[in-house]
One Martini backbone bead per residue (centre of mass of N, CA, C, O) as a GRO file, in nm:
protein
  510
    1MET     BB    1   1.979  -1.681  -1.543
    2PRO     BB    2   1.903  -1.976  -1.510
    3SER     BB    3   1.764  -2.234  -1.579
    4PRO     BB    4   1.474  -2.349  -1.588
    5THR     BB    5   1.242  -2.447  -1.397
    6ASP     BB    6   0.995  -2.665  -1.355
    7GLU     BB    7   0.782  -2.442  -1.303
    8GLN     BB    8   0.844  -2.271  -1.560
    9THR     BB    9   0.794  -2.499  -1.764
   10ALA     BB   10   0.497  -2.546  -1.683
   11ALA     BB   11   0.402  -2.259  -1.760
   12VAL     BB   12   0.472  -2.280  -2.061
   13ASP     BB   13   0.291  -2.527  -2.124
   14ALA     BB   14   0.018  -2.406  -2.017
   15PHE     BB   15   0.011  -2.165  -2.217
   16LYS     BB   16  -0.006  -2.336  -2.484
   17THR     BB   17  -0.317  -2.422  -2.432
   18GLY     BB   18  -0.488  -2.137  -2.370
   19HIS     BB   19  -0.526  -2.101  -2.084
   20HIS     BB   20  -0.609  -1.969  -1.803
   21LEU     BB   21  -0.389  -1.804  -1.558
   22VAL     BB   22  -0.245  -1.863  -1.223
   23LEU     BB   23   0.050  -1.703  -1.075
   24GLN     BB   24   0.221  -1.799  -0.799
   25ALA     BB   25   0.473  -1.558  -0.682
   26GLY     BB   26   0.722  -1.536  -0.494
   27ALA     BB   27   0.978  -1.398  -0.345
   28GLY     BB   28   1.222  -1.397  -0.595
   29THR     BB   29   1.096  -1.608  -0.847
   30GLY     BB   30   1.086  -1.483  -1.139
   31LYS     BB   31   0.826  -1.362  -1.288
   32THR     BB   32   0.922  -1.196  -1.529
   33SER     BB   33   1.088  -1.416  -1.663
   34THR     BB   34   0.845  -1.605  -1.703
   35LEU     BB   35   0.681  -1.422  -1.884
   36ASN     BB   36   0.895  -1.412  -2.105
   37LEU     BB   37   0.886  -1.718  -2.169
   38LEU     BB   38   0.597  -1.707  -2.275
   39ALA     BB   39   0.639  -1.500  -2.505
   40LEU     BB   40   0.872  -1.659  -2.653
   41GLY     BB   41   0.668  -1.918  -2.721
   42THR     BB   42   0.523  -1.700  -2.916
   43GLN     BB   43   0.353  -1.518  -3.195
   44ARG     BB   44   0.166  -1.374  -3.041
   45ARG     BB   45  -0.021  -1.112  -2.923
   46GLY     BB   46   0.072  -0.895  -2.651
   47ARG     BB   47  -0.007  -0.784  -2.307
   48TYR     BB   48   0.156  -0.583  -2.059
   49ILE     BB   49   0.063  -0.525  -1.718
   50ALA     BB   50   0.167  -0.285  -1.490
   51PHE     BB   51   0.211  -0.126  -1.187
   52ASN     BB   52   0.464   0.041  -1.307
   53LYS     BB   53   0.680   0.220  -1.502
   54ASP     BB   54   0.948   0.070  -1.437
   55ILE     BB   55   0.846  -0.215  -1.494
   56ALA     BB   56   0.758  -0.167  -1.788
   57ARG     BB   57   1.040  -0.075  -1.893
   58ASP     BB   58   1.189  -0.342  -1.821
   59ALA     BB   59   1.004  -0.532  -1.993
   60ALA     BB   60   1.052  -0.393  -2.272
   61ALA     BB   61   1.364  -0.486  -2.277
   62ARG     BB   62   1.281  -0.815  -2.264
   63PHE     BB   63   1.060  -0.838  -2.450
   64PRO     BB   64   0.912  -0.899  -2.715
   65ARG     BB   65   0.765  -0.725  -2.985
   66THR     BB   66   0.477  -0.878  -2.948
   67VAL     BB   67   0.491  -0.706  -2.669
   68LEU     BB   68   0.311  -0.476  -2.491
   69CYS     BB   69   0.441  -0.243  -2.245
   70ARG     BB   70   0.225  -0.136  -1.980
   71THR     BB   71   0.034   0.057  -1.809
   72ALA     BB   72  -0.283   0.123  -1.737
   73HIS     BB   73  -0.256   0.428  -1.774
   74ALA     BB   74  -0.128   0.422  -2.057
   75THR     BB   75  -0.364   0.281  -2.190
   76ALA     BB   76  -0.581   0.490  -2.122
   77TYR     BB   77  -0.445   0.736  -2.243
   78ALA     BB   78  -0.438   0.636  -2.545
   79SER     BB   79  -0.757   0.628  -2.552
   80VAL     BB   80  -0.845   0.898  -2.350
   81GLY     BB   81  -0.643   1.091  -2.191
   82HIS     BB   82  -0.528   1.277  -2.431
   83ARG     BB   83  -0.786   1.467  -2.419
   84PHE     BB   84  -0.663   1.577  -2.114
   85THR     BB   85  -0.386   1.729  -2.123
   86HIS     BB   86  -0.457   2.018  -2.047
   87ARG     BB   87  -0.563   1.937  -1.753
   88LEU     BB   88  -0.312   1.783  -1.649
   89ASN     BB   89  -0.127   2.065  -1.682
   90SER     BB   90  -0.244   2.201  -1.458
   91PRO     BB   91  -0.242   2.372  -1.189
   92ARG     BB   92  -0.225   2.360  -0.872
   93GLN     BB   93  -0.477   2.333  -0.604
   94PRO     BB   94  -0.664   2.374  -0.361
   95ALA     BB   95  -0.949   2.226  -0.255
   96TRP     BB   96  -1.111   2.492  -0.178
   97LYS     BB   97  -1.117   2.605  -0.463
   98SER     BB   98  -1.283   2.384  -0.591
   99GLY     BB   99  -1.518   2.413  -0.397
  100LEU     BB  100  -1.605   2.697  -0.471
  101ALA     BB  101  -1.666   2.623  -0.775
  102LEU     BB  102  -1.896   2.414  -0.666
  103GLY     BB  103  -2.033   2.571  -0.392
  104ILE     BB  104  -1.841   2.570  -0.141
  105THR     BB  105  -1.899   2.828   0.123
  106ARG     BB  106  -1.978   2.652   0.392
  107ALA     BB  107  -2.043   2.537   0.678
  108VAL     BB  108  -2.134   2.242   0.868
  109ARG     BB  109  -2.357   2.064   1.076
  110ILE     BB  110  -2.241   1.760   1.257
  111GLY     BB  111  -2.360   1.731   1.518
  112ASN     BB  112  -2.086   1.852   1.718
  113HIS     BB  113  -1.981   1.941   1.436
  114GLU     BB  114  -1.773   2.151   1.245
  115VAL     BB  115  -1.763   2.163   0.891
  116SER     BB  116  -1.571   2.284   0.680
  117HIS     BB  117  -1.531   2.387   0.357
  118ARG     BB  118  -1.253   2.255   0.330
  119THR     BB  119  -1.329   1.971   0.419
  120LEU     BB  120  -1.549   1.923   0.215
  121SER     BB  121  -1.375   1.954  -0.033
  122HIS     BB  122  -1.185   1.715   0.031
  123THR     BB  123  -1.413   1.498   0.051
  124VAL     BB  124  -1.510   1.517  -0.236
  125LEU     BB  125  -1.248   1.435  -0.377
  126ARG     BB  126  -1.219   1.159  -0.231
  127THR     BB  127  -1.479   1.043  -0.344
  128VAL     BB  128  -1.397   1.040  -0.640
  129THR     BB  129  -1.146   0.857  -0.605
  130ARG     BB  130  -1.302   0.607  -0.493
  131TYR     BB  131  -1.474   0.573  -0.741
  132CYS     BB  132  -1.233   0.535  -0.950
  133GLN     BB  133  -1.137   0.261  -0.788
  134SER     BB  134  -1.395   0.141  -0.878
  135SER     BB  135  -1.669  -0.058  -1.041
  136ASP     BB  136  -1.863   0.168  -1.043
  137ARG     BB  137  -2.091   0.367  -1.233
  138SER     BB  138  -2.169   0.525  -0.967
  139LEU     BB  139  -2.226   0.735  -0.733
  140ALA     BB  140  -2.202   0.672  -0.366
  141GLN     BB  141  -2.191   0.631  -0.031
  142GLN     BB  142  -1.932   0.433  -0.026
  143HIS     BB  143  -1.735   0.679  -0.129
  144VAL     BB  144  -1.758   0.812   0.141
  145PRO     BB  145  -1.557   0.914   0.371
  146GLN     BB  146  -1.451   0.904   0.682
  147LEU     BB  147  -1.451   1.105   0.969
  148ARG     BB  148  -1.274   1.176   1.220
  149GLY     BB  149  -1.544   1.192   1.480
  150LEU     BB  150  -1.766   1.042   1.304
  151GLY     BB  151  -1.924   0.781   1.482
  152THR     BB  152  -2.204   0.770   1.339
  153ALA     BB  153  -2.441   0.680   1.116
  154ALA     BB  154  -2.593   0.952   1.111
  155GLU     BB  155  -2.341   1.130   1.048
  156GLN     BB  156  -2.262   0.994   0.787
  157ALA     BB  157  -2.531   1.037   0.637
  158GLN     BB  158  -2.508   1.349   0.649
  159LEU     BB  159  -2.249   1.366   0.494
  160CYS     BB  160  -2.350   1.232   0.231
  161ALA     BB  161  -2.578   1.443   0.173
  162VAL     BB  162  -2.361   1.675   0.128
  163VAL     BB  163  -2.140   1.542  -0.074
  164LEU     BB  164  -2.269   1.399  -0.329
  165PRO     BB  165  -2.360   1.644  -0.505
  166PHE     BB  166  -2.073   1.755  -0.537
  167ALA     BB  167  -1.944   1.497  -0.660
  168VAL     BB  168  -2.117   1.497  -0.912
  169LYS     BB  169  -2.026   1.770  -1.009
  170ALA     BB  170  -1.722   1.702  -1.029
  171TRP     BB  171  -1.751   1.465  -1.239
  172ASN     BB  172  -1.877   1.634  -1.462
  173ASP     BB  173  -1.634   1.826  -1.487
  174LEU     BB  174  -1.422   1.593  -1.559
  175GLN     BB  175  -1.561   1.528  -1.853
  176ASN     BB  176  -1.413   1.791  -1.953
  177PRO     BB  177  -1.144   1.833  -2.175
  178ASP     BB  178  -1.109   2.162  -2.163
  179GLN     BB  179  -1.269   2.239  -1.887
  180GLY     BB  180  -1.231   2.323  -1.522
  181ALA     BB  181  -1.224   2.324  -1.160
  182VAL     BB  182  -1.102   2.042  -1.147
  183ARG     BB  183  -0.843   1.854  -1.100
  184PHE     BB  184  -0.682   1.650  -1.318
  185GLU     BB  185  -0.634   1.297  -1.305
  186HIS     BB  186  -0.533   0.981  -1.373
  187ASP     BB  187  -0.782   0.830  -1.243
  188HIS     BB  188  -0.994   0.959  -1.427
  189TYR     BB  189  -0.918   0.828  -1.706
  190LEU     BB  190  -0.934   0.537  -1.609
  191LYS     BB  191  -1.242   0.546  -1.559
  192LEU     BB  192  -1.336   0.637  -1.833
  193TRP     BB  193  -1.222   0.390  -1.978
  194ALA     BB  194  -1.383   0.172  -1.821
  195LEU     BB  195  -1.676   0.289  -1.904
  196THR     BB  196  -1.628   0.182  -2.215
  197GLU     BB  197  -1.558  -0.107  -2.237
  198PRO     BB  198  -1.284  -0.225  -2.322
  199THR     BB  199  -1.075  -0.355  -2.589
  200ILE     BB  200  -0.795  -0.551  -2.596
  201ASP     BB  201  -0.547  -0.572  -2.851
  202ALA     BB  202  -0.513  -0.919  -2.795
  203ASP     BB  203  -0.429  -1.257  -2.735
  204PHE     BB  204  -0.280  -1.165  -2.468
  205VAL     BB  205  -0.280  -1.112  -2.100
  206LEU     BB  206  -0.054  -0.962  -1.863
  207LEU     BB  207  -0.087  -0.949  -1.504
  208ASP     BB  208   0.086  -0.771  -1.279
  209GLU     BB  209   0.042  -0.760  -0.957
  210ALA     BB  210  -0.260  -0.875  -0.897
  211GLN     BB  211  -0.291  -0.834  -0.578
  212ASP     BB  212  -0.303  -0.492  -0.648
  213THR     BB  213  -0.577  -0.471  -0.774
  214ASN     BB  214  -0.816  -0.285  -0.868
  215ALA     BB  215  -1.143  -0.278  -0.956
  216VAL     BB  216  -1.123  -0.126  -1.231
  217LEU     BB  217  -0.904  -0.320  -1.354
  218GLU     BB  218  -1.043  -0.587  -1.312
  219GLN     BB  219  -1.285  -0.535  -1.496
  220VAL     BB  220  -1.119  -0.506  -1.758
  221PHE     BB  221  -0.967  -0.771  -1.759
  222VAL     BB  222  -1.201  -0.983  -1.730
  223ALA     BB  223  -1.343  -0.880  -2.008
  224GLN     BB  224  -1.119  -1.037  -2.199
  225ARG     BB  225  -1.183  -1.356  -2.187
  226SER     BB  226  -1.345  -1.393  -2.466
  227HIS     BB  227  -1.058  -1.308  -2.660
  228ALA     BB  228  -0.835  -1.367  -2.427
  229GLN     BB  229  -0.556  -1.467  -2.275
  230LEU     BB  230  -0.517  -1.506  -1.927
  231VAL     BB  231  -0.257  -1.367  -1.696
  232MET     BB  232  -0.192  -1.405  -1.355
  233VAL     BB  233   0.047  -1.229  -1.150
  234GLY     BB  234   0.160  -1.311  -0.811
  235ASP     BB  235   0.123  -1.239  -0.445
  236SER     BB  236  -0.104  -1.292  -0.204
  237ALA     BB  237   0.099  -1.229   0.041
  238GLN     BB  238   0.124  -0.912  -0.095
  239ALA     BB  239  -0.158  -0.804   0.004
  240ILE     BB  240  -0.133  -0.448   0.116
  241TYR     BB  241  -0.373  -0.247  -0.051
  242GLY     BB  242  -0.678  -0.231   0.053
  243TRP     BB  243  -0.695   0.080   0.140
  244ARG     BB  244  -0.651   0.158  -0.200
  245GLY     BB  245  -0.865  -0.055  -0.351
  246ALA     BB  246  -0.725  -0.315  -0.331
  247ARG     BB  247  -0.733  -0.664  -0.451
  248ASP     BB  248  -0.729  -1.005  -0.447
  249VAL     BB  249  -0.791  -1.159  -0.763
  250MET     BB  250  -0.665  -1.451  -0.779
  251THR     BB  251  -0.851  -1.642  -0.589
  252GLY     BB  252  -1.126  -1.583  -0.791
  253PHE     BB  253  -0.992  -1.687  -1.052
  254GLU     BB  254  -1.071  -1.867  -1.336
  255ALA     BB  255  -0.801  -2.102  -1.339
  256THR     BB  256  -0.492  -2.214  -1.381
  257PRO     BB  257  -0.285  -2.328  -1.139
  258LEU     BB  258   0.037  -2.180  -1.032
  259THR     BB  259   0.393  -2.198  -0.939
  260LEU     BB  260   0.650  -1.998  -0.760
  261THR     BB  261   0.910  -2.107  -0.507
  262ARG     BB  262   1.192  -2.019  -0.604
  263SER     BB  263   1.436  -1.826  -0.464
  264PHE     BB  264   1.683  -1.578  -0.596
  265ARG     BB  265   1.742  -1.389  -0.332
  266PHE     BB  266   1.762  -1.633  -0.115
  267GLY     BB  267   1.810  -1.855   0.128
  268PRO     BB  268   1.692  -2.100   0.335
  269LEU     BB  269   1.670  -1.939   0.602
  270LEU     BB  270   1.474  -1.720   0.491
  271ALA     BB  271   1.258  -1.910   0.385
  272GLU     BB  272   1.174  -2.008   0.661
  273GLN     BB  273   1.073  -1.736   0.760
  274ALA     BB  274   0.859  -1.694   0.543
  275ASN     BB  275   0.687  -1.953   0.599
  276ARG     BB  276   0.570  -1.862   0.866
  277TRP     BB  277   0.399  -1.629   0.738
  278LEU     BB  278   0.247  -1.791   0.521
  279GLU     BB  279   0.090  -1.966   0.721
  280LEU     BB  280  -0.052  -1.733   0.873
  281ALA     BB  281  -0.177  -1.620   0.595
  282GLY     BB  282  -0.283  -1.862   0.411
  283ALA     BB  283  -0.102  -1.942   0.191
  284PRO     BB  284  -0.042  -2.131  -0.118
  285ILE     BB  285   0.266  -2.103  -0.045
  286ARG     BB  286   0.616  -2.215  -0.045
  287LEU     BB  287   0.952  -2.166   0.008
  288THR     BB  288   1.269  -2.179  -0.172
  289GLY     BB  289   1.593  -2.160  -0.148
  290THR     BB  290   1.921  -2.076  -0.246
  291ASP     BB  291   2.204  -2.256  -0.173
  292SER     BB  292   2.428  -2.035  -0.288
  293ILE     BB  293   2.292  -1.846  -0.070
  294ALA     BB  294   2.404  -1.662   0.199
  295THR     BB  295   2.212  -1.666   0.497
  296GLU     BB  296   2.133  -1.444   0.775
  297VAL     BB  297   1.984  -1.481   1.115
  298GLY     BB  298   2.013  -1.177   1.304
  299LYS     BB  299   2.216  -0.957   1.407
  300VAL     BB  300   2.237  -0.607   1.278
  301ALA     BB  301   2.447  -0.339   1.299
  302SER     BB  302   2.458  -0.257   0.964
  303PRO     BB  303   2.213  -0.164   0.793
  304ASP     BB  304   2.062  -0.071   0.488
  305ALA     BB  305   1.774  -0.132   0.629
  306VAL     BB  306   1.476   0.009   0.792
  307LEU     BB  307   1.168  -0.154   0.876
  308CYS     BB  308   0.828  -0.035   0.899
  309ARG     BB  309   0.495  -0.003   0.982
  310THR     BB  310   0.520   0.305   1.035
  311ASN     BB  311   0.564   0.644   1.012
  312ILE     BB  312   0.635   0.680   1.314
  313GLY     BB  313   0.848   0.465   1.333
  314ALA     BB  314   1.026   0.599   1.112
  315MET     BB  315   1.080   0.861   1.274
  316ARG     BB  316   1.221   0.729   1.513
  317GLU     BB  317   1.454   0.606   1.354
  318VAL     BB  318   1.563   0.867   1.237
  319MET     BB  319   1.633   1.009   1.500
  320SER     BB  320   1.826   0.791   1.608
  321LEU     BB  321   2.027   0.785   1.377
  322LEU     BB  322   2.101   1.085   1.375
  323ALA     BB  323   2.210   1.082   1.673
  324GLY     BB  324   2.435   0.857   1.571
  325GLY     BB  325   2.557   0.991   1.288
  326HIS     BB  326   2.381   0.921   1.047
  327ARG     BB  327   2.304   0.872   0.716
  328VAL     BB  328   1.967   0.950   0.613
  329ALA     BB  329   1.702   0.779   0.449
  330LEU     BB  330   1.369   0.838   0.316
  331ASP     BB  331   1.135   0.684   0.174
  332ARG     BB  332   0.986   0.932  -0.012
  333GLY     BB  333   1.034   1.104   0.212
  334GLY     BB  334   0.890   1.369   0.455
  335GLN     BB  335   0.611   1.492   0.394
  336ALA     BB  336   0.408   1.346   0.580
  337LEU     BB  337   0.558   1.430   0.845
  338SER     BB  338   0.546   1.730   0.811
  339ALA     BB  339   0.239   1.753   0.800
  340LEU     BB  340   0.200   1.648   1.090
  341ALA     BB  341   0.376   1.855   1.238
  342LEU     BB  342   0.214   2.100   1.148
  343ALA     BB  343  -0.054   2.009   1.264
  344ALA     BB  344   0.041   2.008   1.558
  345ARG     BB  345   0.125   2.298   1.578
  346ASP     BB  346  -0.153   2.418   1.530
  347LEU     BB  347  -0.287   2.288   1.777
  348LYS     BB  348  -0.082   2.395   1.997
  349GLU     BB  349  -0.163   2.709   1.892
  350GLY     BB  350  -0.491   2.708   1.840
  351ARG     BB  351  -0.526   2.578   1.558
  352ARG     BB  352  -0.653   2.474   1.287
  353THR     BB  353  -0.644   2.198   1.062
  354SER     BB  354  -0.613   2.050   0.722
  355HIS     BB  355  -0.570   1.779   0.802
  356PRO     BB  356  -0.763   1.504   0.723
  357GLU     BB  357  -0.734   1.358   1.017
  358LEU     BB  358  -0.756   1.660   1.203
  359VAL     BB  359  -0.996   1.865   1.139
  360LEU     BB  360  -1.196   1.817   1.406
  361PHE     BB  361  -0.975   1.950   1.581
  362VAL     BB  362  -0.925   2.223   1.813
  363SER     BB  363  -0.694   2.065   1.988
  364TRP     BB  364  -0.447   1.900   2.138
  365GLY     BB  365  -0.606   1.798   2.389
  366GLU     BB  366  -0.830   1.658   2.226
  367LEU     BB  367  -0.638   1.456   2.091
  368GLN     BB  368  -0.525   1.325   2.346
  369ASP     BB  369  -0.798   1.217   2.446
  370TYR     BB  370  -0.873   1.045   2.202
  371ALA     BB  371  -0.622   0.858   2.214
  372ALA     BB  372  -0.658   0.759   2.522
  373TYR     BB  373  -1.003   0.700   2.532
  374ASP     BB  374  -1.062   0.629   2.231
  375PRO     BB  375  -1.066   0.344   2.049
  376ALA     BB  376  -1.052   0.497   1.763
  377GLY     BB  377  -0.762   0.652   1.866
  378SER     BB  378  -0.518   0.453   1.935
  379ASP     BB  379  -0.343   0.502   1.661
  380LEU     BB  380  -0.253   0.803   1.769
  381GLN     BB  381  -0.060   0.766   2.009
  382PRO     BB  382   0.229   0.763   1.880
  383PHE     BB  383   0.204   1.057   1.776
  384VAL     BB  384   0.158   1.198   2.045
  385ASP     BB  385   0.417   1.095   2.177
  386LEU     BB  386   0.620   1.217   1.976
  387ILE     BB  387   0.536   1.514   2.023
  388ASP     BB  388   0.561   1.520   2.339
  389SER     BB  389   0.877   1.442   2.329
  390HIS     BB  390   0.983   1.649   2.074
  391GLY     BB  391   0.822   1.801   1.884
  392PRO     BB  392   0.772   1.950   1.582
  393ASP     BB  393   1.048   2.084   1.528
  394ALA     BB  394   1.224   1.816   1.544
  395ILE     BB  395   1.095   1.688   1.303
  396LEU     BB  396   1.159   1.897   1.092
  397ALA     BB  397   1.464   1.886   1.135
  398ALA     BB  398   1.502   1.593   1.057
  399VAL     BB  399   1.397   1.613   0.768
  400ASP     BB  400   1.626   1.822   0.681
  401GLU     BB  401   1.863   1.582   0.735
  402LEU     BB  402   1.815   1.440   0.502
  403THR     BB  403   1.911   1.213   0.253
  404ASP     BB  404   2.008   1.052  -0.006
  405GLU     BB  405   2.066   0.723  -0.093
  406LYS     BB  406   2.350   0.755  -0.229
  407HIS     BB  407   2.463   0.896   0.069
  408ALA     BB  408   2.369   0.673   0.259
  409ASP     BB  409   2.381   0.441   0.522
  410VAL     BB  410   2.054   0.442   0.564
  411VAL     BB  411   1.727   0.307   0.509
  412VAL     BB  412   1.407   0.433   0.569
  413SER     BB  413   1.097   0.230   0.590
  414THR     BB  414   0.821   0.114   0.499
  415ALA     BB  415   0.683  -0.183   0.399
  416HIS     BB  416   0.510  -0.066   0.177
  417LYS     BB  417   0.740   0.099   0.026
  418ALA     BB  418   0.938  -0.164  -0.005
  419LYS     BB  419   0.787  -0.284  -0.215
  420GLY     BB  420   1.007  -0.427  -0.468
  421ARG     BB  421   1.248  -0.432  -0.283
  422GLU     BB  422   1.610  -0.452  -0.194
  423TRP     BB  423   1.854  -0.581   0.050
  424SER     BB  424   2.113  -0.713   0.204
  425ALA     BB  425   2.051  -0.552   0.489
  426VAL     BB  426   1.796  -0.614   0.747
  427ARG     BB  427   1.584  -0.427   0.970
  428ILE     BB  428   1.337  -0.461   1.210
  429ALA     BB  429   1.126  -0.277   1.364
  430ASP     BB  430   0.946  -0.190   1.684
  431ASP     BB  431   0.631  -0.157   1.526
  432PHE     BB  432   0.548  -0.480   1.565
  433PRO     BB  433   0.289  -0.614   1.697
  434PRO     BB  434   0.172  -0.834   1.893
  435PRO     BB  435  -0.058  -1.017   1.993
  436LYS     BB  436  -0.312  -1.027   2.190
  437ASP     BB  437  -0.446  -1.126   2.472
  438THR     BB  438  -0.622  -1.358   2.619
  439ASP     BB  439  -0.803  -1.556   2.863
  440GLN     BB  440  -0.605  -1.769   2.807
  441HIS     BB  441  -0.403  -2.065   2.904
  442ASP     BB  442  -0.148  -2.245   2.955
  443ALA     BB  443   0.003  -2.501   3.137
  444GLN     BB  444   0.196  -2.257   3.273
  445GLY     BB  445  -0.001  -1.984   3.279
  446ARG     BB  446   0.016  -1.853   3.009
  447PRO     BB  447  -0.086  -1.631   2.791
  448ILE     BB  448  -0.286  -1.643   2.515
  449ALA     BB  449  -0.295  -1.543   2.201
  450GLU     BB  450  -0.399  -1.434   1.934
  451PRO     BB  451  -0.427  -1.451   1.631
  452VAL     BB  452  -0.274  -1.377   1.349
  453ASN     BB  453  -0.314  -1.145   1.135
  454ASP     BB  454  -0.315  -1.172   0.796
  455ALA     BB  455  -0.219  -0.875   0.736
  456ASP     BB  456   0.032  -0.887   0.926
  457ALA     BB  457   0.164  -1.130   0.792
  458ARG     BB  458   0.203  -1.002   0.506
  459LEU     BB  459   0.378  -0.767   0.599
  460ALA     BB  460   0.604  -0.935   0.721
  461TYR     BB  461   0.677  -1.085   0.464
  462VAL     BB  462   0.763  -0.840   0.307
  463ALA     BB  463   0.985  -0.740   0.492
  464ILE     BB  464   1.178  -1.001   0.511
  465THR     BB  465   1.201  -1.022   0.177
  466ARG     BB  466   1.411  -0.778   0.131
  467ALA     BB  467   1.632  -0.970   0.197
  468ARG     BB  468   1.945  -1.135   0.098
  469ARG     BB  469   2.162  -1.192   0.356
  470GLN     BB  470   2.038  -1.008   0.607
  471LEU     BB  471   1.848  -1.068   0.913
  472ASP     BB  472   1.660  -0.859   1.148
  473LEU     BB  473   1.374  -0.917   1.322
  474GLY     BB  474   1.322  -0.764   1.583
  475GLY     BB  475   0.988  -0.675   1.608
  476LEU     BB  476   0.945  -1.003   1.506
  477SER     BB  477   1.058  -1.200   1.732
  478TRP     BB  478   0.786  -1.311   1.852
  479ILE     BB  479   0.765  -1.556   1.668
  480ASN     BB  480   0.947  -1.745   1.854
  481ASN     BB  481   0.667  -1.769   2.054
  482TYR     BB  482   0.504  -1.938   1.804
  483PRO     BB  483   0.363  -2.231   1.867
  484SER     BB  484   0.130  -2.408   1.700
  485GLY     BB  485  -0.064  -2.132   1.662
  486THR     BB  486   0.041  -2.013   1.941
  487LEU     BB  487   0.087  -1.742   2.177
  488CYS     BB  488   0.321  -1.711   2.430
  489SER     BB  489   0.347  -1.446   2.626
  490PRO     BB  490   0.585  -1.236   2.661
  491ALA     BB  491   0.763  -0.986   2.719
  492SER     BB  492   0.737  -0.686   2.576
  493PRO     BB  493   0.849  -0.452   2.411
  494SER     BB  494   0.830  -0.124   2.506
  495ASP     BB  495   0.785  -0.012   2.185
  496ILE     BB  496   0.538  -0.189   2.159
  497GLY     BB  497   0.237  -0.106   1.974
  498VAL     BB  498  -0.020   0.060   1.880
  499SER     BB  499  -0.042   0.145   1.532
  500LEU     BB  500  -0.053   0.348   1.264
  501SER     BB  501  -0.063   0.250   0.957
  502ASP     BB  502   0.046   0.289   0.636
  503SER     BB  503  -0.234   0.166   0.522
  504ARG     BB  504  -0.399   0.442   0.525
  505GLY     BB  505  -0.285   0.662   0.382
  506SER     BB  506  -0.481   0.917   0.260
  507ASP     BB  507  -0.698   0.812   0.500
  508GLY     BB  508  -0.455   0.882   0.691
  509CYS     BB  509  -0.200   0.978   0.923
  510MET     BB  510   0.065   0.759   0.908
   0.00000   0.00000   0.00000
């Protein structure tokens, strides 16, 4: 890396004052290198908390020995989790077996729906997971996830009344380090650690990827401010995991604000594209590209990666590329898509499915009607269309044809899964919908669209900044028709539509 920029030098100087810091670091701006500079400038003992194990391992090789680099889970494991090693290594088992051990033995009637004991068991375990990702000290109604199809407040209240007692029983089971009926997971000991109100033994604590911090880790981190200097670093514009319990803790943290805005990943042309989305997202920074990096924005015939908004969009890209004779890799495999295809096959053959998004549907026809006519089901329409066009078996066959990235011509990924990665040439897939039209028109009589949703703008920003040399805007090209904060809607690409985002994660279908 070249000599420190003025912004990096300013961060080092501010760190020496001992004040708490919030460092907004845009895509490719060298945030880890900057944190390393902070650590090298002091003999104090530090703790670096990373988002995942690979980042922590990389930091450990670069940071001085005075800084211990770990993930939050590794920190919690060293304190509390090691007592549960026996349970962590226990065999996996289906949720319904855990439910049986908790006393969930029969279905319940909620509204017009029969909720099976299997669905109840899965919902109980999801309730515990949501609690573990929160800062709450006890289980409550807000931790019970909604089931697709239970549309009224009364039905949700009834579900809570059934689920919560079993969730409390499950959580009590999980606090026994020696034995229990519920499979013990890493999030469980993280929550147990947080409940002890731990003190991190360090003079300063560096929290990386702070925009993706969930409430339980935020609670632990902020509690250290009375005895340690705290530094949050991340990019508020990359806060795309709200559905998973994460929230951008940077904007509300009382500290000295600093920025890193020069990207070492790409040149000025791509920085200009990124800044369009940063403005729409209301982000606090704008990027400057590196002049010596040649970047092109235009059509890319042979991309290294195709980035999609949804899992269903990714499946469409996979099938198209396979049909064209390409060797295709799908980031993190096709397990989620296989599960959806198997669920569709069950419904089409008249069987109920255990898929958490589709458990309350009794037939494929019922799901088709829900997607077509119920506003709450519109995000399922791309999934229904894909199955109706190709059938479950074709999707399962396509997943079987996938190769590993080392031997692939092209990687297909959702933008969520691509976060933290980069490729030389990137094409954006066609499942990023433009804003919907309003009832207003411009001077030429064209309909004016709604403002761009800030969550969509952040996801677009993440997607386009994965490119180093070449970017094909593809399904985000509608931004070129977005002057001065309003979108004058042209004819939209035929395959852009409302899609269920990958952001639904484990609580969603796609």
